[in-house]
Each structure stands twice: as C-alpha cells, then as structure tokens.
A tleap script that builds the chain and sets N, CA, C and O, in Angstrom:
source leaprc.protein.ff14SB
mol = sequence {
  NMET ARG CYS VAL PRO GLY ALA ASN PRO GLN
  HIE ALA ARG HIE SER ASP ILE GLU PRO ALA
  GLY PHE PHE ARG THR LEU CYS LEU MET GLY
  LYS THR LYS ILE PRO ALA THR GLY GLU GLY
  TYR LEU GLY GLU ILE MET VAL HIE ARG LEU
  THR ARG ALA ILE GLY VAL VAL GLU ASN VAL
  ILE GLU ALA LYS ALA GLY TRP THR PRO GLN
  LEU VAL VAL LYS LEU LYS ASP GLY SER VAL
  LYS LYS GLY LYS LEU SER ASP PHE ARG ASP
  PRO SER GLY ASN GLU ARG GLU LYS PHE SER
  ALA CALA
}
set mol.1.N position { -17.603 13.780 1.336 }
set mol.1.CA position { -16.845 13.806 0.105 }
set mol.1.C position { -15.678 12.834 0.232 }
set mol.1.O position { -14.959 12.873 1.230 }
set mol.2.N position { -15.478 11.985 -0.730 }
set mol.2.CA position { -14.407 11.004 -0.710 }
set mol.2.C position { -13.197 11.499 -1.462 }
set mol.2.O position { -13.303 12.298 -2.392 }
set mol.3.N position { -12.053 11.014 -1.046 }
set mol.3.CA position { -10.808 11.302 -1.745 }
set mol.3.C position { -10.624 10.221 -2.805 }
set mol.3.O position { -10.425 9.052 -2.474 }
set mol.4.N position { -10.687 10.597 -4.042 }
set mol.4.CA position { -10.541 9.657 -5.144 }
set mol.4.C position { -9.173 9.873 -5.772 }
set mol.4.O position { -8.855 10.996 -6.164 }
set mol.5.N position { -8.338 8.810 -5.880 }
set mol.5.CA position { -7.018 8.991 -6.482 }
set mol.5.C position { -7.126 9.547 -7.892 }
set mol.5.O position { -7.902 9.062 -8.715 }
set mol.6.N position { -6.333 10.570 -8.148 }
set mol.6.CA position { -6.321 11.172 -9.472 }
set mol.6.C position { -7.331 12.297 -9.625 }
set mol.6.O position { -7.264 13.056 -10.591 }
set mol.7.N position { -8.263 12.417 -8.690 }
set mol.7.CA position { -9.261 13.473 -8.787 }
set mol.7.C position { -8.738 14.730 -8.118 }
set mol.7.O position { -8.024 14.664 -7.118 }
set mol.8.N position { -9.088 15.839 -8.662 }
set mol.8.CA position { -8.692 17.114 -8.103 }
set mol.8.C position { -9.773 17.578 -7.134 }
set mol.8.O position { -10.897 17.839 -7.564 }
set mol.9.N position { -9.467 17.693 -5.819 }
set mol.9.CA position { -10.487 18.080 -4.856 }
set mol.9.C position { -11.029 19.495 -5.091 }
set mol.9.O position { -12.134 19.810 -4.649 }
set mol.10.N position { -10.274 20.337 -5.772 }
set mol.10.CA position { -10.744 21.692 -6.050 }
set mol.10.C position { -12.003 21.667 -6.903 }
set mol.10.O position { -12.899 22.488 -6.710 }
set mol.11.N position { -12.078 20.720 -7.856 }
set mol.11.CA position { -13.229 20.637 -8.737 }
set mol.11.C position { -14.412 19.948 -8.075 }
set mol.11.O position { -15.552 20.126 -8.506 }
set mol.12.N position { -14.156 19.166 -7.037 }
set mol.12.CA position { -15.221 18.412 -6.386 }
set mol.12.C position { -16.010 19.269 -5.402 }
set mol.12.O position { -17.118 18.895 -5.018 }
set mol.13.N position { -15.471 20.391 -4.991 }
set mol.13.CA position { -16.155 21.245 -4.019 }
set mol.13.C position { -17.277 22.025 -4.688 }
set mol.13.O position { -17.130 22.510 -5.810 }
set mol.14.N position { -18.403 22.140 -3.982 }
set mol.14.CA position { -19.531 22.895 -4.491 }
set mol.14.C position { -19.698 24.219 -3.769 }
set mol.14.O position { -20.411 25.101 -4.250 }
set mol.15.N position { -19.050 24.370 -2.619 }
set mol.15.CA position { -19.118 25.619 -1.878 }
set mol.15.C position { -17.772 25.885 -1.249 }
set mol.15.O position { -16.853 25.073 -1.357 }
set mol.16.N position { -17.657 27.025 -0.592 }
set mol.16.CA position { -16.402 27.373 0.071 }
set mol.16.C position { -16.277 26.710 1.440 }
set mol.16.O position { -15.227 26.815 2.075 }
set mol.17.N position { -17.301 26.046 1.898 }
set mol.17.CA position { -17.283 25.394 3.196 }
set mol.17.C position { -16.887 23.937 3.004 }
set mol.17.O position { -17.530 23.198 2.258 }
set mol.18.N position { -15.813 23.531 3.691 }
set mol.18.CA position { -15.362 22.155 3.590 }
set mol.18.C position { -16.049 21.323 4.659 }
set mol.18.O position { -16.200 21.784 5.790 }
set mol.19.N position { -16.466 20.116 4.331 }
set mol.19.CA position { -17.038 19.236 5.346 }
set mol.19.C position { -15.994 18.884 6.403 }
set mol.19.O position { -14.802 18.826 6.101 }
set mol.20.N position { -16.429 18.653 7.627 }
set mol.20.CA position { -15.517 18.296 8.710 }
set mol.20.C position { -14.829 16.976 8.386 }
set mol.20.O position { -15.460 16.043 7.889 }
set mol.21.N position { -13.532 16.904 8.671 }
set mol.21.CA position { -12.791 15.675 8.470 }
set mol.21.C position { -12.242 15.501 7.065 }
set mol.21.O position { -11.642 14.464 6.783 }
set mol.22.N position { -12.414 16.446 6.187 }
set mol.22.CA position { -11.900 16.328 4.828 }
set mol.22.C position { -10.708 17.259 4.679 }
set mol.22.O position { -10.834 18.472 4.846 }
set mol.23.N position { -9.561 16.692 4.367 }
set mol.23.CA position { -8.354 17.476 4.193 }
set mol.23.C position { -7.860 17.291 2.765 }
set mol.23.O position { -7.482 16.187 2.372 }
set mol.24.N position { -7.864 18.347 2.007 }
set mol.24.CA position { -7.461 18.260 0.607 }
set mol.24.C position { -6.015 17.837 0.452 }
set mol.24.O position { -5.686 17.112 -0.488 }
set mol.25.N position { -5.142 18.270 1.349 }
set mol.25.CA position { -3.729 17.935 1.206 }
set mol.25.C position { -3.479 16.449 1.372 }
set mol.25.O position { -2.562 15.916 0.747 }
set mol.26.N position { -4.268 15.752 2.201 }
set mol.26.CA position { -4.066 14.324 2.389 }
set mol.26.C position { -4.403 13.542 1.131 }
set mol.26.O position { -3.800 12.500 0.877 }
set mol.27.N position { -5.340 14.014 0.348 }
set mol.27.CA position { -5.687 13.329 -0.891 }
set mol.27.C position { -4.515 13.335 -1.862 }
set mol.27.O position { -4.271 12.355 -2.565 }
set mol.28.N position { -3.806 14.429 -1.892 }
set mol.28.CA position { -2.719 14.564 -2.844 }
set mol.28.C position { -1.431 13.930 -2.336 }
set mol.28.O position { -0.579 13.546 -3.137 }
set mol.29.N position { -1.273 13.811 -1.017 }
set mol.29.CA position { -0.032 13.317 -0.450 }
set mol.29.C position { -0.042 11.813 -0.214 }
set mol.29.O position { 0.971 11.153 -0.446 }
set mol.30.N position { -1.144 11.263 0.235 }
set mol.30.CA position { -1.191 9.875 0.656 }
set mol.30.C position { -1.297 8.901 -0.503 }
set mol.30.O position { -1.741 9.246 -1.598 }
set mol.31.N position { -0.879 7.682 -0.228 }
set mol.31.CA position { -1.005 6.613 -1.201 }
set mol.31.C position { -2.111 5.696 -0.702 }
set mol.31.O position { -2.059 5.221 0.432 }
set mol.32.N position { -3.091 5.448 -1.523 }
set mol.32.CA position { -4.220 4.629 -1.126 }
set mol.32.C position { -3.911 3.164 -1.369 }
set mol.32.O position { -3.564 2.764 -2.480 }
set mol.33.N position { -4.042 2.362 -0.306 }
set mol.33.CA position { -3.867 0.913 -0.415 }
set mol.33.C position { -5.222 0.265 -0.153 }
set mol.33.O position { -5.887 0.578 0.835 }
set mol.34.N position { -5.622 -0.628 -1.030 }
set mol.34.CA position { -6.902 -1.310 -0.887 }
set mol.34.C position { -6.626 -2.795 -0.677 }
set mol.34.O position { -6.318 -3.505 -1.634 }
set mol.35.N position { -6.732 -3.277 0.573 }
set mol.35.CA position { -6.424 -4.677 0.858 }
set mol.35.C position { -7.348 -5.676 0.161 }
set mol.35.O position { -6.920 -6.793 -0.131 }
set mol.36.N position { -8.574 -5.314 -0.107 }
set mol.36.CA position { -9.515 -6.247 -0.732 }
set mol.36.C position { -9.078 -6.630 -2.145 }
set mol.36.O position { -9.299 -7.761 -2.577 }
set mol.37.N position { -8.460 -5.694 -2.864 }
set mol.37.CA position { -8.046 -5.970 -4.235 }
set mol.37.C position { -6.530 -6.072 -4.399 }
set mol.37.O position { -6.056 -6.668 -5.366 }
set mol.38.N position { -5.765 -5.500 -3.467 }
set mol.38.CA position { -4.305 -5.489 -3.581 }
set mol.38.C position { -3.789 -4.250 -4.280 }
set mol.38.O position { -2.582 -4.105 -4.474 }
set mol.39.N position { -4.681 -3.358 -4.661 }
set mol.39.CA position { -4.295 -2.139 -5.368 }
set mol.39.C position { -3.542 -1.201 -4.434 }
set mol.39.O position { -3.968 -0.982 -3.300 }
set mol.40.N position { -2.434 -0.649 -4.897 }
set mol.40.CA position { -1.661 0.321 -4.140 }
set mol.40.C position { -0.487 -0.262 -3.370 }
set mol.40.O position { 0.219 0.485 -2.693 }
set mol.41.N position { -0.255 -1.542 -3.445 }
set mol.41.CA position { 0.827 -2.172 -2.697 }
set mol.41.C position { 2.140 -2.232 -3.470 }
set mol.41.O position { 3.177 -2.528 -2.876 }
set mol.42.N position { 2.130 -1.965 -4.754 }
set mol.42.CA position { 3.336 -2.032 -5.572 }
set mol.42.C position { 4.359 -1.012 -5.081 }
set mol.42.O position { 4.048 0.173 -4.962 }
set mol.43.N position { 5.577 -1.470 -4.795 }
set mol.43.CA position { 6.638 -0.584 -4.328 }
set mol.43.C position { 6.672 -0.389 -2.823 }
set mol.43.O position { 7.556 0.305 -2.320 }
set mol.44.N position { 5.747 -0.973 -2.095 }
set mol.44.CA position { 5.702 -0.842 -0.646 }
set mol.44.C position { 6.671 -1.828 0.006 }
set mol.44.O position { 6.953 -2.886 -0.557 }
set mol.45.N position { 7.177 -1.487 1.179 }
set mol.45.CA position { 8.016 -2.386 1.959 }
set mol.45.C position { 7.082 -3.275 2.779 }
set mol.45.O position { 6.195 -2.778 3.474 }
set mol.46.N position { 7.284 -4.591 2.696 }
set mol.46.CA position { 6.450 -5.556 3.417 }
set mol.46.C position { 7.336 -6.578 4.123 }
set mol.46.O position { 8.479 -6.807 3.727 }
set mol.47.N position { 6.791 -7.185 5.173 }
set mol.47.CA position { 7.501 -8.191 5.954 }
set mol.47.C position { 6.737 -9.507 5.860 }
set mol.47.O position { 5.526 -9.543 6.078 }
set mol.48.N position { 7.449 -10.597 5.532 }
set mol.48.CA position { 6.838 -11.922 5.495 }
set mol.48.C position { 6.584 -12.350 6.940 }
set mol.48.O position { 7.493 -12.311 7.769 }
set mol.49.N position { 5.363 -12.752 7.239 }
set mol.49.CA position { 4.981 -13.060 8.625 }
set mol.49.C position { 5.754 -14.234 9.222 }
set mol.49.O position { 6.140 -14.171 10.389 }
set mol.50.N position { 5.985 -15.281 8.473 }
set mol.50.CA position { 6.634 -16.465 9.025 }
set mol.50.C position { 8.142 -16.322 9.143 }
set mol.50.O position { 8.708 -16.613 10.196 }
set mol.51.N position { 8.800 -15.879 8.078 }
set mol.51.CA position { 10.267 -15.803 8.072 }
set mol.51.C position { 10.799 -14.442 8.505 }
set mol.51.O position { 11.998 -14.297 8.747 }
set mol.52.N position { 9.927 -13.446 8.606 }
set mol.52.CA position { 10.288 -12.058 8.952 }
set mol.52.C position { 11.269 -11.442 7.960 }
set mol.52.O position { 12.021 -10.532 8.309 }
set mol.53.N position { 11.261 -11.933 6.737 }
set mol.53.CA position { 12.102 -11.378 5.681 }
set mol.53.C position { 11.466 -10.082 5.181 }
set mol.53.O position { 10.258 -10.025 4.952 }
set mol.54.N position { 12.286 -9.045 5.015 }
set mol.54.CA position { 11.809 -7.724 4.604 }
set mol.54.C position { 12.179 -7.495 3.152 }
set mol.54.O position { 13.298 -7.796 2.736 }
set mol.55.N position { 11.234 -6.959 2.371 }
set mol.55.CA position { 11.497 -6.682 0.968 }
set mol.55.C position { 10.501 -5.695 0.395 }
set mol.55.O position { 9.626 -5.194 1.101 }
set mol.56.N position { 10.642 -5.421 -0.887 }
set mol.56.CA position { 9.799 -4.471 -1.602 }
set mol.56.C position { 8.867 -5.243 -2.533 }
set mol.56.O position { 9.289 -6.181 -3.209 }
set mol.57.N position { 7.603 -4.842 -2.562 }
set mol.57.CA position { 6.622 -5.515 -3.414 }
set mol.57.C position { 6.973 -5.211 -4.866 }
set mol.57.O position { 6.983 -4.055 -5.290 }
set mol.58.N position { 7.260 -6.270 -5.619 }
set mol.58.CA position { 7.675 -6.138 -7.009 }
set mol.58.C position { 6.517 -6.364 -7.977 }
set mol.58.O position { 6.486 -5.774 -9.057 }
set mol.59.N position { 5.559 -7.221 -7.591 }
set mol.59.CA position { 4.446 -7.534 -8.468 }
set mol.59.C position { 3.212 -7.827 -7.620 }
set mol.59.O position { 3.311 -8.419 -6.546 }
set mol.60.N position { 2.040 -7.404 -8.118 }
set mol.60.CA position { 0.777 -7.662 -7.433 }
set mol.60.C position { -0.196 -8.263 -8.435 }
set mol.60.O position { -0.430 -7.705 -9.507 }
set mol.61.N position { -0.758 -9.406 -8.072 }
set mol.61.CA position { -1.840 -9.983 -8.861 }
set mol.61.C position { -3.112 -9.640 -8.114 }
set mol.61.O position { -3.381 -10.183 -7.042 }
set mol.62.N position { -3.898 -8.732 -8.685 }
set mol.62.CA position { -5.079 -8.229 -7.993 }
set mol.62.C position { -6.125 -9.314 -7.812 }
set mol.62.O position { -6.233 -10.242 -8.613 }
set mol.63.N position { -6.893 -9.173 -6.738 }
set mol.63.CA position { -7.937 -10.139 -6.406 }
set mol.63.C position { -9.091 -10.044 -7.394 }
set mol.63.O position { -9.486 -8.957 -7.816 }
set mol.64.N position { -9.622 -11.210 -7.753 }
set mol.64.CA position { -10.778 -11.275 -8.648 }
set mol.64.C position { -11.631 -12.465 -8.257 }
set mol.64.O position { -11.106 -13.523 -7.911 }
set mol.65.N position { -12.929 -12.299 -8.311 }
set mol.65.CA position { -13.908 -13.381 -8.111 }
set mol.65.C position { -13.668 -14.175 -6.829 }
set mol.65.O position { -13.684 -15.405 -6.849 }
set mol.66.N position { -13.447 -13.482 -5.724 }
set mol.66.CA position { -13.304 -14.162 -4.445 }
set mol.66.C position { -11.906 -14.624 -4.083 }
set mol.66.O position { -11.691 -15.087 -2.963 }
set mol.67.N position { -10.953 -14.514 -4.989 }
set mol.67.CA position { -9.574 -14.902 -4.700 }
set mol.67.C position { -8.855 -13.739 -4.025 }
set mol.67.O position { -9.130 -12.575 -4.314 }
set mol.68.N position { -7.936 -14.064 -3.128 }
set mol.68.CA position { -7.189 -13.019 -2.429 }
set mol.68.C position { -6.057 -12.492 -3.311 }
set mol.68.O position { -5.598 -13.196 -4.212 }
set mol.69.N position { -5.601 -11.254 -3.060 }
set mol.69.CA position { -4.475 -10.713 -3.835 }
set mol.69.C position { -3.196 -11.514 -3.580 }
set mol.69.O position { -2.972 -12.001 -2.472 }
set mol.70.N position { -2.373 -11.644 -4.600 }
set mol.70.CA position { -1.093 -12.347 -4.498 }
set mol.70.C position { 0.035 -11.319 -4.651 }
set mol.70.O position { -0.027 -10.451 -5.522 }
set mol.71.N position { 1.060 -11.420 -3.805 }
set mol.71.CA position { 2.188 -10.495 -3.848 }
set mol.71.C position { 3.475 -11.247 -4.177 }
set mol.71.O position { 3.640 -12.414 -3.822 }
set mol.72.N position { 4.380 -10.553 -4.861 }
set mol.72.CA position { 5.742 -11.029 -5.074 }
set mol.72.C position { 6.643 -9.960 -4.459 }
set mol.72.O position { 6.690 -8.823 -4.927 }
set mol.73.N position { 7.357 -10.350 -3.400 }
set mol.73.CA position { 8.215 -9.419 -2.675 }
set mol.73.C position { 9.667 -9.781 -2.949 }
set mol.73.O position { 10.086 -10.922 -2.750 }
set mol.74.N position { 10.433 -8.790 -3.412 }
set mol.74.CA position { 11.857 -9.007 -3.697 }
set mol.74.C position { 12.671 -8.604 -2.473 }
set mol.74.O position { 12.569 -7.480 -1.982 }
set mol.75.N position { 13.479 -9.543 -1.992 }
set mol.75.CA position { 14.304 -9.319 -0.811 }
set mol.75.C position { 15.632 -8.690 -1.204 }
set mol.75.O position { 15.970 -8.623 -2.385 }
set mol.76.N position { 16.392 -8.224 -0.195 }
set mol.76.CA position { 17.684 -7.564 -0.446 }
set mol.76.C position { 18.683 -8.480 -1.143 }
set mol.76.O position { 19.485 -8.017 -1.954 }
set mol.77.N position { 18.644 -9.782 -0.832 }
set mol.77.CA position { 19.614 -10.699 -1.429 }
set mol.77.C position { 19.244 -11.115 -2.846 }
set mol.77.O position { 19.958 -11.910 -3.457 }
set mol.78.N position { 18.141 -10.593 -3.383 }
set mol.78.CA position { 17.744 -10.878 -4.755 }
set mol.78.C position { 16.714 -11.977 -4.888 }
set mol.78.O position { 16.124 -12.147 -5.955 }
set mol.79.N position { 16.488 -12.730 -3.817 }
set mol.79.CA position { 15.471 -13.778 -3.878 }
set mol.79.C position { 14.080 -13.158 -3.746 }
set mol.79.O position { 13.940 -11.987 -3.393 }
set mol.80.N position { 13.070 -13.950 -4.032 }
set mol.80.CA position { 11.695 -13.447 -3.959 }
set mol.80.C position { 10.857 -14.331 -3.037 }
set mol.80.O position { 11.113 -15.526 -2.893 }
set mol.81.N position { 9.861 -13.720 -2.423 }
set mol.81.CA position { 8.866 -14.427 -1.623 }
set mol.81.C position { 7.526 -14.191 -2.279 }
set mol.81.O position { 7.158 -13.051 -2.565 }
set mol.82.N position { 6.792 -15.268 -2.520 }
set mol.82.CA position { 5.466 -15.149 -3.114 }
set mol.82.C position { 4.448 -15.603 -2.088 }
set mol.82.O position { 4.719 -16.491 -1.279 }
set mol.83.N position { 3.271 -14.987 -2.125 }
set mol.83.CA position { 2.221 -15.410 -1.217 }
set mol.83.C position { 1.018 -14.507 -1.268 }
set mol.83.O position { 0.978 -13.527 -2.012 }
set mol.84.N position { 0.035 -14.857 -0.460 }
set mol.84.CA position { -1.173 -14.048 -0.351 }
set mol.84.C position { -0.859 -12.791 0.442 }
set mol.84.O position { 0.138 -12.735 1.162 }
set mol.85.N position { -1.700 -11.797 0.311 }
set mol.85.CA position { -1.532 -10.555 1.048 }
set mol.85.C position { -1.516 -10.820 2.550 }
set mol.85.O position { -0.795 -10.147 3.287 }
set mol.86.N position { -2.295 -11.785 3.011 }
set mol.86.CA position { -2.348 -12.103 4.436 }
set mol.86.C position { -1.054 -12.741 4.943 }
set mol.86.O position { -0.850 -12.821 6.155 }
set mol.87.N position { -0.182 -13.194 4.050 }
set mol.87.CA position { 1.113 -13.759 4.441 }
set mol.87.C position { 2.126 -12.668 4.768 }
set mol.87.O position { 3.203 -12.961 5.289 }
set mol.88.N position { 1.797 -11.429 4.470 }
set mol.88.CA position { 2.707 -10.302 4.674 }
set mol.88.C position { 2.065 -9.275 5.595 }
set mol.88.O position { 0.847 -9.251 5.772 }
set mol.89.N position { 2.912 -8.422 6.181 }
set mol.89.CA position { 2.425 -7.332 7.022 }
set mol.89.C position { 3.274 -6.090 6.775 }
set mol.89.O position { 4.354 -6.168 6.190 }
set mol.90.N position { 2.768 -4.941 7.230 }
set mol.90.CA position { 3.538 -3.703 7.130 }
set mol.90.C position { 4.669 -3.741 8.155 }
set mol.90.O position { 4.495 -4.304 9.236 }
set mol.91.N position { 5.820 -3.155 7.842 }
set mol.91.CA position { 6.942 -3.183 8.781 }
set mol.91.C position { 6.750 -2.196 9.917 }
set mol.91.O position { 6.054 -1.190 9.771 }
set mol.92.N position { 7.374 -2.492 11.050 }
set mol.92.CA position { 7.392 -1.539 12.152 }
set mol.92.C position { 8.422 -0.461 11.826 }
set mol.92.O position { 9.130 -0.560 10.824 }
set mol.93.N position { 8.504 0.550 12.656 }
set mol.93.CA position { 9.464 1.626 12.421 }
set mol.93.C position { 10.895 1.136 12.420 }
set mol.93.O position { 11.698 1.549 11.583 }
set mol.94.N position { 11.221 0.246 13.365 }
set mol.94.CA position { 12.588 -0.289 13.437 }
set mol.94.C position { 12.920 -1.131 12.219 }
set mol.94.O position { 14.023 -1.034 11.680 }
set mol.95.N position { 11.984 -1.952 11.780 }
set mol.95.CA position { 12.207 -2.781 10.599 }
set mol.95.C position { 12.389 -1.927 9.351 }
set mol.95.O position { 13.228 -2.228 8.502 }
set mol.96.N position { 11.600 -0.864 9.244 }
set mol.96.CA position { 11.708 0.038 8.090 }
set mol.96.C position { 13.067 0.724 8.061 }
set mol.96.O position { 13.680 0.846 7.000 }
set mol.97.N position { 13.548 1.178 9.234 }
set mol.97.CA position { 14.865 1.820 9.319 }
set mol.97.C position { 15.971 0.837 8.951 }
set mol.97.O position { 16.894 1.178 8.211 }
set mol.98.N position { 15.871 -0.379 9.470 }
set mol.98.CA position { 16.886 -1.394 9.215 }
set mol.98.C position { 16.944 -1.737 7.721 }
set mol.98.O position { 18.025 -1.944 7.171 }
set mol.99.N position { 15.789 -1.795 7.076 }
set mol.99.CA position { 15.741 -2.129 5.652 }
set mol.99.C position { 16.341 -1.006 4.804 }
set mol.99.O position { 17.113 -1.269 3.882 }
set mol.100.N position { 15.986 0.248 5.114 }
set mol.100.CA position { 16.474 1.362 4.290 }
set mol.100.C position { 17.951 1.662 4.557 }
set mol.100.O position { 18.645 2.162 3.671 }
set mol.101.N position { 18.442 1.365 5.767 }
set mol.101.CA position { 19.852 1.638 6.094 }
set mol.101.C position { 20.782 0.594 5.498 }
set mol.101.O position { 21.915 0.905 5.133 }
set mol.102.N position { 20.319 -0.617 5.399 }
set mol.102.CA position { 21.203 -1.698 4.924 }
set mol.102.C position { 21.353 -1.727 3.436 }
set mol.102.O position { 22.063 -2.579 2.904 }
savepdb mol mol.pdb
quit
C-alpha cells in the first residue's frame, strides 16, 4: 500500500491487518519530495552547491518533457539564486541550525 498525499489511509485499508512497513502516521506527518518533477520542494531550505549559500525555495518550475526542475532560492540578504535542482542540496544539521538561528 502506498502513501498518497491527501489520501486518508483509514479508507485505503481493506482489513484490520496492516502490511509490514506501512505506518499511517508517517503519511500524515511527512512531506513528500519528488526529485524527478520538483514537486514538494517549495518552502524547503536548500544549499547552493558551488557558493554554499543557504536559502528557502521560493519558486519551483516543475520538470516537463525531459527538462530538469528549476528552483528559485531566496537567500537571507534578499537576493535569489536560480538553477537546476542538481545545483542545490539539502542542508546538514549544522547548516540548518545556522540558517534558522540567524
């Protein structure tokens, strides 16, 4: 059974026995990010690979017809970094703390 965003897992069950590895609470708590299309990255904290600038994803142009997703990340100083999804990475714990504290 797959976790589908917006779907209620209570209605998807056909019996009282849950398949191994399926946790209903994770479906409701987690945010699904799909790297192939860029869906789910809006509002996420990302780090630019080359400059190591940290910011929040402000806009996502989803991938279509073989093109990679494009992100617009707004930095703390108000400037923006634009690029492909592969130009950015998820922050480490220290980077995330530094971004939220500053």
